[in-house]
matplotlib code that plots the C-alpha trace (Angstrom):
import matplotlib.pyplot as plt

x = [0.0, 1.4, 1.8, -0.1, 1.5, 0.4, 0.7, 1.8, -0.8, -3.3, -6.0, -9.2, -12.2, -15.6, -18.3, -21.9, -23.9, -26.7, -24.2, -22.1, -24.1, -23.0, -19.8, -18.3, -18.5, -15.7, -14.7, -14.2, -14.9, -15.8, -14.5, -17.9, -19.3, -16.8, -18.3, -15.0, -11.6, -10.1, -6.5, -5.8, -2.3, -0.9, -3.9, -3.9, -4.6, -8.2, -10.1, -12.6, -15.1, -18.9, -21.1, -23.3, -27.0, -29.6, -29.3, -28.8, -25.1, -25.8, -24.2, -21.0, -21.6, -24.2, -25.8, -23.2, -20.2, -17.7, -16.2, -13.2, -13.0, -10.8, -12.6, -12.0, -10.6, -12.8, -15.0, -12.6, -11.4, -13.7, -12.4, -15.4, -16.4, -15.4, -17.5, -18.0, -19.9, -21.9, -23.3, -25.9, -29.0, -32.0, -35.2, -34.2, -33.6, -30.2, -28.8, -25.8, -25.4, -22.7, -22.8, -20.8, -20.3, -20.4, -20.5, -24.1, -25.6, -27.0, -23.5, -20.6, -22.8, -24.4, -23.4, -24.9, -25.1, -25.5, -26.4, -25.0, -28.5, -30.4, -33.7, -32.5, -32.6, -29.6, -30.0, -28.9, -27.6, -26.7, -23.1, -24.2, -26.2, -23.2, -21.7, -18.9, -17.7, -15.4, -13.7, -14.2, -10.7, -11.4, -14.4, -14.5, -17.0, -18.9, -19.6, -22.1, -24.3, -23.9]
y = [0.0, 3.4, 5.8, 9.1, 12.4, 14.2, 17.9, 19.2, 21.9, 22.2, 24.8, 23.0, 25.1, 24.2, 24.6, 25.5, 22.3, 24.2, 25.2, 22.0, 19.9, 21.9, 23.0, 19.6, 19.0, 21.4, 23.4, 26.4, 29.8, 28.1, 30.9, 32.5, 29.3, 28.9, 29.0, 28.7, 26.9, 24.0, 23.4, 19.7, 18.5, 15.5, 15.3, 13.8, 16.2, 17.3, 19.6, 20.7, 19.8, 19.8, 19.4, 16.3, 16.7, 14.1, 10.7, 8.2, 7.6, 7.5, 6.2, 6.4, 10.0, 12.2, 15.6, 18.3, 16.1, 17.4, 15.3, 16.3, 15.1, 14.6, 14.9, 12.1, 13.4, 11.0, 8.0, 5.4, 4.1, 3.8, 2.3, 0.1, -0.1, 3.4, 6.5, 9.0, 12.2, 11.4, 14.3, 13.1, 14.1, 11.8, 13.0, 16.7, 16.3, 17.0, 14.9, 15.1, 12.0, 10.8, 7.0, 3.8, 3.0, -0.6, -2.4, -2.9, -6.2, -4.4, -4.3, -2.0, 0.9, 1.4, 2.3, 0.9, 3.7, 2.2, 4.1, 3.2, 3.6, 0.4, 2.3, 3.5, 1.1, 1.1, 3.2, 2.1, 5.0, 4.8, 5.9, 8.1, 10.3, 11.0, 14.4, 13.9, 11.8, 12.7, 10.3, 11.1, 11.2, 12.6, 12.7, 15.1, 13.7, 15.8, 13.8, 16.3, 19.0, 21.2]
z = [0.0, -1.0, 1.8, 1.6, 2.3, 5.4, 6.2, 9.6, 9.3, 6.5, 6.3, 5.2, 4.0, 5.5, 2.8, 3.2, 2.8, 0.9, -1.8, -1.7, -4.3, -7.3, -5.6, -5.2, -8.9, -9.7, -6.6, -9.0, -7.5, -4.2, -1.9, -1.7, -0.1, 2.7, 6.2, 8.0, 8.1, 10.0, 10.8, 11.5, 12.3, 10.4, 8.1, 4.6, 1.7, 1.7, -0.7, 1.8, 4.5, 5.0, 8.1, 8.3, 8.3, 9.1, 10.8, 7.9, 8.9, 12.6, 14.8, 12.8, 11.8, 13.4, 12.5, 13.2, 12.7, 10.0, 7.3, 5.3, 1.7, -1.3, -4.6, -7.1, -10.4, -12.3, -11.6, -13.1, -9.7, -6.7, -3.6, -2.6, 1.0, 1.9, 2.8, 0.0, -0.6, -3.8, -5.8, -8.3, -10.2, -11.0, -12.6, -12.3, -8.5, -7.0, -4.2, -2.0, 0.1, 2.5, 2.3, 2.3, -1.4, -2.4, -5.8, -7.0, -7.8, -10.9, -12.5, -12.9, -14.1, -10.7, -7.2, -4.1, -1.4, 2.1, 5.2, 8.6, 10.2, 9.5, 9.2, 5.7, 2.8, 0.4, -2.8, -6.2, -8.4, -12.1, -12.5, -15.4, -13.0, -10.7, -11.1, -8.6, -5.8, -2.9, -0.6, 3.1, 4.6, 8.1, 10.3, 13.2, 15.7, 18.2, 21.3, 22.6, 21.1, 24.1]

ax = plt.figure().add_subplot(projection="3d")
ax.plot(x, y, z, "-o")
ax.set_aspect("equal")
plt.show()
């Protein structure tokens, strides 16, 4: 396994989740959507961070937790079984989901998006509908909402 470079200090922009869907596709002109910055010691290279909303990835990730991501340059290599931020459009509806990504039983042209929370069924997404994917590299877990 190749080792990944880490940075002693790396400023990571935290993006507004409401703007993130289209933003993650390119990250061009993204400065206007930055809500803040994080500096994490010894972190792998990250393109940005977003705050988790909802409970579909609970208990692994909860609403308010922050995930730092690295955008995939293309969809030719997906590391199955990892958590990704998946930005896709189906029937003119935009989605931005943070899920475990598995190979689909429907073939190589589909992704199987799996929640950590068993109350949510897996979602099968055609790869042709995916605008971008970002590998979650770091999760900052809040232990309390106080």
